[in-house]
N, C-alpha and C positions, 0 to 999 in steps of 0.2 A: 396813757396811750392816746395816740392821735388818730383820728379818723380822716382818711384822705377822701377827697371828693372825686368822683369819676366824672370827668367832663366828656363831651362828645368826641373830642380829639383823642383822648386816651381810650375811650371805648372803641373808636375806629381802629386804633393801632392794635388793640387786643383782638378785635374781630379779624383784622388782617393776619395777625399771628396765628390765630386759630385756623383761618382759611389756608394759610401756608402749611401748617401742620397737617391739615386734612388732605391737602394735595400731596404732601410727602407720603402720608399713610396710604393714599390711593395708589401712588406710584410704586410703593413697596409692595402693596397687595398685587398689583399688575405684574411686577417683577417676580413675585413669589409664584403667581399662577403660571407665568411663562417658564420659570424654573421647574415647577412641578410637571408641566407638559414635557419638558426636555428630559427630566428624570424618567418619566414614564416611557418616553421614546427610547431612551438608553436601555431601560429594563427590557423592552421588547426586542431591541437589537441584540442585547446580551443573551436573551433566551434563544433567539434565532441562531446566534453564533454557537451557543452550547449544543443545539441540535445538529448544526453543521459539523461541529467537532466530534460528536458521537457518531455521526454518519461516516465521517472520514476515518474514525478509529475502526469502525466495522469493516470499511473497505480495505484499510491497511491490514487488518487481521486476515481478511479473506485472501488478499494477495500473498501474505506470508504463508498461509496454508497451502495455496496453489504452488508457491515456490518450493515448499517443503515436499509436497507430493511429486513435483517435477524432479527434484533432486533424487528422491527415492526411486522413481521410475527410471531415471538415467542410470543410477547405480545398478538396478536390476538388469537393465539393458546391457551395460558393460559386462556384468557377470555372464549373461547369456552369450554375449559375443565371445568372451574368453572360452566358454564351454564349447561353442561352435568351432572356434579356432583349434582347440585341442582335438576335436573330432576330425577336423580337416587334416591336421598334421598326422593323426593316426591313420586316416585313409590314404594319405600320400605315402606313408611308410609301407602300408599294405600293398599299394600299387607297385612300389619299387620292388618289394619282395615277389609279387606275382610276375613282374617282368623278368626278374632273375630266374625264377622257376620256369617260366615259359621258354626262355633262351636255352636253359639246360635241357628241357624236354625236346626242343627243336634240334639242339646239338646231338642228343641221343638218337633221335629219329634220323637225322642226316647221316650220322655215323653208321647206323644200322643199314640204311639204304645204300650207302657207299660200300659197305662190306658185302652186301648182297650183290651189288653190281660187279664187284671185284671177283666174287666167287663164280660168276657165270662165265 
């Protein structure tokens, strides 16, 4: 085995290599710190988005409930309108019947008066 001698030039190159590696490790550490901050920021943004999604889901559910209630109320209103229309039709038929009955009564009264006028 041979033993090499380290001269100043060789030691300087080794020191420069170590310094270069140290700089690279520092750069990697800085990059890692920056990436960690970005990941933390993304995690916060994700949590905020999740809260917003949950809030939107609650709003959508509330709107769906209101729409369902409105549909039900509209159906009930249409049913009441149909019932009222049936009552109106029945009243109209009764009015027609009352008019006919009133005309008959008037005719009878007029005939009786005319017969009374003729007998005199």
